[in-house]
VOLO-474192 format. One line per 10 residues: number of its first residue (from 1); their letters; for each residue x, y, z of N, C-alpha, C. Coordinates in steps of 0.001 Angstrom, whole numbers. Example, Ala and Ser with C-alpha at 12.3 -4.5 7.8 and 13.67 -1.06 7.14 Angstrom:
<pts>
1) AS) 13190/-5690/7800/12300/-4500/7800/13200/-3300/7800 ~ 12850/-2250/7080/13670/-1060/7140/12900/30/7870;
</pts>
This chain:
<pts>
1) MRFSTSALVA) -3265/10327/18198/-2893/11790/17408/-1692/12245/17452 ~ -1112/12171/18457/267/12805/18392/1427/12143/17927 ~ 2287/12997/17338/3360/12370/16587/4702/12821/17569 ~ 4484/12477/18814/5185/13208/20028/5526/12532/21244 ~ 5819/13569/22347/6502/12973/23572/5503/12580/24707 ~ 5050/13579/25374/4300/13177/26128/3034/12859/26066 ~ 2080/11837/27158/835/11514/27105/-44/12742/27203 ~ -1206/12276/26975/-2378/13323/26937/-2681/13616/28365 ~ -3058/15047/28762/-3510/15592/29882/-4973/14709/30033 ~ -5587/14795/29169/-6677/13990/29485/-7230/12917/28400;
11) TLGLGLASTL) -7833/11846/28474/-7884/10744/28020/-9685/10485/27446 ~ -9834/10815/26045/-11327/10504/26081/-11559/8830/25970 ~ -12915/8839/26614/-13358/7397/26481/-14505/7161/25398 ~ -14682/5983/24800/-15477/5745/23530/-16684/6375/23625 ~ -17392/6764/24743/-18662/7725/25120/-18427/8939/24276 ~ -17115/9507/23885/-16915/10970/23182/-17664/12067/24043 ~ -17810/11739/25161/-18262/12805/26113/-17120/13740/26889 ~ -16045/12880/26929/-14915/13985/27680/-13927/14862/27013 ~ -13051/15780/27632/-12380/16692/26994/-11095/16255/26649 ~ -10669/16564/25550/-9146/16538/25316/-8416/17771/25594;
21) SAVPASASAA) -7572/17766/26198/-7067/19040/26633/-5620/19558/26691 ~ -5086/18843/25534/-3611/18959/25369/-3336/20412/24906 ~ -2615/21062/25397/-2311/22693/25304/-1067/22914/24572 ~ -947/23327/23209/459/23643/22583/964/25045/23216 ~ 2281/25187/22745/2684/26558/23105/2551/27410/21890 ~ 2830/28772/22325/2190/29846/21532/2374/29298/20012 ~ 1425/29819/19217/1511/29315/17725/2228/30389/17118 ~ 2541/31714/17905/3168/33025/17151/4591/32722/17618 ~ 5357/31502/17950/6554/31568/18330/7453/31447/17164 ~ 8542/32177/17136/9729/32149/16120/9997/30443/15429;
31) APDNGAVGHT) 9734/30324/14068/10533/29414/13840/12164/28993/13719 ~ 12518/27954/14237/13834/28059/14040/14437/27703/12766 ~ 15692/28266/12694/16221/28110/11255/16409/26641/10753 ~ 16723/26648/9404/16678/25258/8782/17668/24337/9213 ~ 18321/24618/9894/19418/23660/10455/19172/23351/11821 ~ 18223/23808/12359/18093/23606/13933/17004/22600/14073 ~ 16908/21542/15113/16236/20454/15380/16315/20744/16966 ~ 15077/21216/17575/15009/21259/18950/14993/19878/19602 ~ 14386/19092/19419/14549/17576/19987/14435/16323/19003 ~ 14966/15191/19603/15005/13904/18651/14521/12895/19392;
41) ATSAYISSGE) 13496/13255/19990/12674/12230/20810/11901/11072/20191 ~ 12561/10015/19269/12002/9531/18224/11019/8431/18933 ~ 11709/7961/19998/11400/6413/20950/9946/7092/21533 ~ 10069/8303/22228/8788/8845/22890/7644/8980/21720 ~ 8062/9551/20925/6835/9875/19402/6154/8645/19132 ~ 7117/7336/19128/6375/6360/18512/5348/5677/19593 ~ 5669/6071/21043/4854/5225/22186/3644/6089/22923 ~ 3586/7285/22164/2528/8177/22538/1115/8313/21907 ~ 688/6922/21361/-196/7140/20258/-1563/7076/21266 ~ -2551/7386/20699/-3783/7737/21363/-5029/6729/20965;
51) SRGDTDAFLK) -5904/6759/21806/-7022/5858/21752/-8007/5829/20612 ~ -8717/5037/19617/-9690/5494/19139/-10717/6327/19338 ~ -11098/6540/20753/-12180/7355/21570/-11610/8596/21283 ~ -10320/8817/21530/-9450/10493/21178/-9896/10737/19758 ~ -9647/9998/18819/-9935/10165/17452/-11444/10665/17247 ~ -12145/9873/17836/-13973/9708/17510/-14285/11275/18080 ~ -13651/11722/19065/-13911/12966/19811/-13640/14159/18640 ~ -12490/14058/17950/-12107/15121/17181/-13062/15294/16243 ~ -13132/14031/15463/-14059/13806/14349/-15494/14551/14599 ~ -16035/13853/15745/-17375/14631/16398/-17361/15706/16327;
61) AVVKSVLAKR) -15978/16501/17227/-16118/18050/17316/-16116/18570/15535 ~ -15725/18214/14710/-15627/18662/13378/-17374/18475/12718 ~ -17561/17362/12656/-18885/16949/12098/-19743/18236/12909 ~ -20168/18251/14172/-20580/19309/15125/-20620/20375/14372 ~ -19360/20859/14025/-19356/22336/13508/-19861/22203/12004 ~ -19627/21426/11316/-20026/21394/10028/-22023/21519/9949 ~ -22593/20725/10921/-23650/20493/10847/-24441/21851/11221 ~ -23491/22225/12291/-24193/23784/12900/-24247/24916/11808 ~ -23412/24918/10859/-23368/25725/9634/-24090/25300/8566 ~ -24032/24191/8245/-24852/24099/7064/-25935/22825/7048;
71) GVVPGAEAVT) -26055/22099/8309/-26696/21069/8205/-26626/19808/7364 ~ -27469/19121/7372/-27448/17890/6168/-27985/17986/5021 ~ -27305/17971/4048/-27677/18013/2960/-28308/16715/2302 ~ -29488/16384/1789/-29566/15307/1562/-29215/15034/-8 ~ -28870/13892/-384/-28321/13395/-1570/-26958/14178/-1824 ~ -26387/14741/-1087/-24988/15276/-1259/-23853/14194/-1306 ~ -23016/14323/-2517/-21980/13197/-2631/-21207/13316/-1931 ~ -20721/14361/-1162/-19534/14623/-188/-19690/15667/605 ~ -19341/15587/1896/-19265/16408/3045/-17957/17378/2598 ~ -18046/18491/2841/-16792/19425/2805/-16797/20039/4057;
81) VTYSTSKAPT) -15678/20069/4507/-14685/20287/5710/-14069/21350/5403 ~ -14273/22496/6220/-13257/23391/6165/-12594/24292/7101 ~ -11038/24442/6705/-10046/24453/7686/-9284/25936/7253 ~ -8875/26195/8218/-7864/27773/8442/-6453/27311/8394 ~ -5693/28240/7827/-3997/28019/7759/-3661/29360/8167 ~ -4546/30340/8972/-4024/31628/9516/-3298/31814/10357 ~ -3091/30703/11244/-2316/30252/12642/-1099/29281/12191 ~ -902/29235/10842/427/28181/10324/765/28473/9302 ~ 1097/29991/8760/1609/30418/7721/2890/29486/7421 ~ 3900/28929/8061/4952/28193/7908/4648/26839/7057;
91) FKSQIARSTQ) 3754/26354/7525/3380/25091/7052/2279/25255/5977 ~ 1627/26432/5152/1174/26205/4073/985/25513/3168 ~ 2365/25268/2664/2531/24245/1107/2378/23282/1742 ~ 2670/22608/2871/2569/21154/3351/1135/20985/3412 ~ 370/21918/4225/-1178/21833/4305/-1727/21376/3129 ~ -1718/22549/1951/-2047/22424/551/-1705/20924/101 ~ -626/20536/241/-178/19078/-636/-876/17866/420 ~ -1198/18268/1612/-1742/17208/2613/-3530/17279/1923 ~ -3886/18472/1803/-5196/18469/1314/-5095/17774/-70 ~ -4442/18191/-995/-4287/17731/-2090/-4492/15996/-2189;
101) IWNSSVRNVQ) -3643/15435/-1247/-3492/14193/-1150/-4627/13372/-601 ~ -5292/13970/293/-6756/13641/1002/-7877/13573/-17 ~ -7911/14735/-803/-9313/15101/-1690/-9060/14271/-2569 ~ -7893/13874/-3464/-7506/12772/-4243/-7943/11417/-3820 ~ -7537/11363/-2840/-7849/9855/-2157/-9226/9416/-2295 ~ -9794/10018/-1420/-11353/9676/-930/-12122/10513/-1412 ~ -13513/10122/-1390/-14334/10587/-2307/-15811/11203/-1647 ~ -15803/10730/-398/-16995/11238/448/-16820/12289/1396 ~ -15567/12780/1432/-15446/14112/2252/-14326/14715/1504 ~ -14288/16103/1401/-13438/16901/849/-12803/18169/1666;
111) LREGSNADFE) -11826/18232/1549/-11106/19457/2764/-10980/20752/1823 ~ -11319/21937/2500/-11266/22973/1820/-10677/24049/2526 ~ -9762/24919/2228/-9349/26130/2854/-10619/27320/2776 ~ -11077/27837/3733/-11828/29000/4052/-12192/29487/5121 ~ -12932/30498/5182/-13397/31309/6406/-14522/30574/7233 ~ -14978/31190/8310/-15467/30070/9395/-15441/28778/9173 ~ -14040/28263/9500/-13560/26920/9388/-13927/26094/10475 ~ -14198/24947/9909/-14410/24058/10921/-13446/23248/11735 ~ -12190/23562/11173/-10989/23200/12384/-9666/24037/11854 ~ -8607/24127/12627/-7607/24962/12120/-6459/24504/12440;
121) YREGNDPSGS) -5546/24745/11578/-3762/24518/11837/-3258/25649/12593 ~ -2496/25140/13598/-1610/25941/14316/-62/25566/14210 ~ 789/26439/14319/1993/26114/14670/2917/26697/15777 ~ 4274/25904/16210/4814/26474/17062/5705/25632/17511 ~ 6609/25909/18723/7597/24878/19456/6841/24280/20838 ~ 6490/22961/20879/6111/22171/21723/6882/20847/22246 ~ 7466/20714/23110/8224/19482/23858/7127/18214/23161 ~ 5982/18120/23175/5311/17302/22879/4912/16712/21299 ~ 5487/17817/20463/5628/17566/18862/4282/17892/18489 ~ 3456/17179/17465/2622/17754/16514/1369/16793/17036;
131) YASTDGHGNG) 234/17474/17151/-876/16461/17503/-2409/17266/16864 ~ -3078/16399/17296/-4655/17113/17150/-5499/16894/17997 ~ -6167/18211/18435/-6811/18279/19776/-7953/18770/19561 ~ -9329/18520/20393/-10490/19356/20544/-10909/19429/21854 ~ -11831/20639/21926/-12329/20716/23234/-13717/19921/23607 ~ -13917/19236/22377/-15312/18446/22398/-16719/19184/22124 ~ -16689/20347/21947/-17579/21285/21760/-17531/22123/20135 ~ -17193/21455/19140/-17124/21715/18276/-15740/22562/17512 ~ -14776/22916/18456/-13389/23464/18274/-12396/22696/18258 ~ -11691/22351/17184/-10685/21475/17059/-9622/22234/15950;
141) YIFLDYAQNK) -8314/21652/16327/-6991/22314/15890/-6219/21292/15557 ~ -5217/21394/14371/-3927/20693/14297/-3110/21346/15045 ~ -1772/20987/15510/-622/21810/16017/469/21040/15181 ~ 1263/21914/14592/2417/21534/14004/3672/21742/14731 ~ 4550/21071/14979/5344/21577/15994/6826/21742/15038 ~ 7660/22975/15153/8793/23162/14094/9663/22329/13960 ~ 10224/21783/14968/11313/20763/15561/11101/19521/15068 ~ 9873/18966/15259/9697/17584/14484/9394/17576/13116 ~ 8869/18781/12480/8650/18703/11211/9894/19035/10411 ~ 10999/19302/11080/12445/18863/10480/13100/17519/10772;
151) QYDSTRVTAH) 12750/16873/11509/13053/15540/11979/12541/14728/11158 ~ 11124/14605/10786/10383/13620/10005/9701/14541/8858 ~ 9567/13797/7976/8967/14451/6770/7834/15341/6953 ~ 7912/16397/6677/6708/17647/7115/5238/16931/6291 ~ 5387/16899/5331/4091/16371/4525/3512/14970/5054 ~ 4317/14454/5335/3764/13204/6116/3073/13333/7543 ~ 3987/14395/8299/3122/14617/9580/2168/15600/9404 ~ 1895/16175/8487/398/17117/8310/-431/16123/7857 ~ -253/15381/6656/-1274/14332/6122/-1746/13332/7489 ~ -631/13086/8183/-1159/12182/9546/-1593/12447/10445;
161) ETGHVLGLPD) -1856/13848/10869/-2450/14782/11511/-3895/14940/11103 ~ -3984/15098/9976/-5012/15597/9083/-6317/14307/9084 ~ -5316/13139/9142/-5966/11736/9069/-7079/11448/10376 ~ -6674/12330/11426/-7235/12250/12712/-8599/12923/12312 ~ -8727/14230/11681/-10076/14868/11385/-10879/13780/10955 ~ -10340/13236/9942/-10853/12184/8860/-11714/10924/9629 ~ -11136/10943/11129/-11230/9503/11591/-10443/8409/12162 ~ -9482/8617/11658/-8235/7526/11318/-7379/7595/12857 ~ -7255/6350/13658/-6267/6837/14942/-5158/6403/14440 ~ -4113/6599/15520/-2684/6410/15511/-2748/4430/15374;
171) HYSGPCSELM) -1507/4102/14409/-1357/2743/14705/229/2510/14311 ~ 1195/3099/15390/2431/3236/15260/3122/1948/15033 ~ 2446/847/15153/3364/-439/14674/3193/-840/13456 ~ 2316/158/12440/2378/-669/10956/3700/26/10205 ~ 3443/-372/8817/4813/-288/7982/4777/1102/7766 ~ 5760/1653/6856/5838/3087/6152/4805/3498/5221 ~ 4117/2602/4827/3235/2584/3681/1573/2843/4364 ~ 1703/2738/5815/524/2796/6509/818/4390/7028 ~ 49/5575/6522/67/6838/6956/-70/7070/8237 ~ -829/6261/9063/-1477/6466/10217/-351/5559/11341;
181) SGGGPGTSCK) 465/5176/10535/1720/4517/11378/2841/5852/12048 ~ 2649/7113/11474/3519/8106/12320/4405/8113/11897 ~ 5412/8181/13288/6713/7943/13403/7157/6489/13514 ~ 6288/5572/13867/6628/4454/13986/7955/3622/12990 ~ 7704/3829/11715/8781/3252/10924/10125/4141/10890 ~ 10256/5265/11964/11247/6189/11830/11629/7204/10869 ~ 12604/8192/10941/12761/9545/10204/12996/9427/8742 ~ 13365/8119/8228/13521/7831/6998/12108/7457/6168 ~ 11156/7576/6645/10176/7142/6007/9427/8571/5848 ~ 8888/8585/4287/8786/9550/3590/7280/9671/3167;
191) NAQPNAAEIS) 6664/8560/3173/5308/8343/2506/4352/9350/3345 ~ 3745/10058/2393/2264/10872/2994/1038/10255/2323 ~ 1009/9341/1705/-46/8915/1267/-854/7527/2213 ~ -2307/7850/2281/-2866/6866/3066/-2775/5415/2021 ~ -2804/4406/2599/-2999/3192/1952/-4337/3052/1771 ~ -4745/1543/969/-6010/1308/588/-6829/1022/1767 ~ -6386/709/2951/-7142/627/3853/-7802/1438/4612 ~ -6832/2656/4739/-7306/3918/5363/-7934/4606/4629 ~ -7814/4586/3323/-8787/5073/2246/-10276/4525/2351 ~ -10158/3358/2346/-11552/2633/2638/-12257/3183/3733;
201) RVNQLWANGL) -11562/3242/4788/-12065/3435/6179/-12668/4706/6071 ~ -11823/5815/5936/-12559/7282/5862/-13702/7268/4550 ~ -13788/6423/3880/-15027/6507/2858/-16170/6096/3742 ~ -15848/4665/4292/-16756/4189/4868/-17426/5313/5962 ~ -16365/5776/6980/-17082/6511/8152/-18147/7760/7385 ~ -17648/8373/6190/-18194/9901/5407/-19221/9339/4367 ~ -19455/7827/4551/-20582/7562/3341/-21886/7727/3788 ~ -23009/8313/2494/-24155/8873/2898/-24045/10098/3876 ~ -22928/10864/3790/-23061/12342/4482/-23013/12399/5681 ~ -23407/13249/6327/-23175/13922/7836/-24246/12526/8375;
211) AGLGETLEVS) -25616/12384/7903/-26537/11390/8315/-26005/10164/8734 ~ -24850/9695/7609/-24379/8221/7808/-23290/8642/9062 ~ -22386/9294/8964/-21211/9438/9939/-22320/9563/11313 ~ -22811/10229/11387/-23692/10536/12964/-24113/9051/13157 ~ -24691/8154/12380/-25053/6706/12741/-23766/5744/13318 ~ -22634/6156/12343/-21494/5397/12717/-20965/5590/14239 ~ -20733/7018/14413/-20014/7806/15598/-21242/7098/16806 ~ -22795/7046/16493/-23346/6436/17580/-23172/5099/18207 ~ -22839/4341/16824/-22636/2865/17236/-21211/2753/18110 ~ -20061/3592/17543/-18809/3652/18004/-19261/4126/19708;
221) AR) -20068/4519/20078/-20099/5344/21344/-20758/4273/22642 ~ -21302/3270/22049/-22071/1949/22738/-21136/1204/23285;
</pts>
């Protein structure tokens, strides 16, 4: 999940029962000016990938939130996942672009900004960089680090982290054409589009609505 430096404080297993406890700096921290870059830890960013279990935990938290509010709608063609940008105003345009990219790419799940959100975006300064985090109880957020979003293409960072919400793990050894390769291809990589395999996986995970996703998560937890 991380685009960044330090390892997770707690690592989740495939049973999806543990807690991810990465804590960002205050989201109210002021953004640096456009010429400032707080760190350039490219190698650490590449090496800090998280497991399939970490991503499943975030996905499960979001699904739990959606279920608690809406329940399973029989015959629904797509699940709608709601997010908030109130704590990440600096990145509102990148988030909107990331949402557009994902919504135009996949058919079984759609992202929508709104109240009573299933997850939120936050912003601030954190030496760990950008990451997706959940407490395992239906509360999840994506943290966007100021410095890292200047070093790397900001829309790619946002789309990559949003990919975790949709169920995709990091794969830093992949090429630039693979969105979930994150910073692996280096700062010159500007691609913010998921490739065909990533699109297929998200559609597969969210096929048949929340009921189908629940079955998929149960299988992965065994």
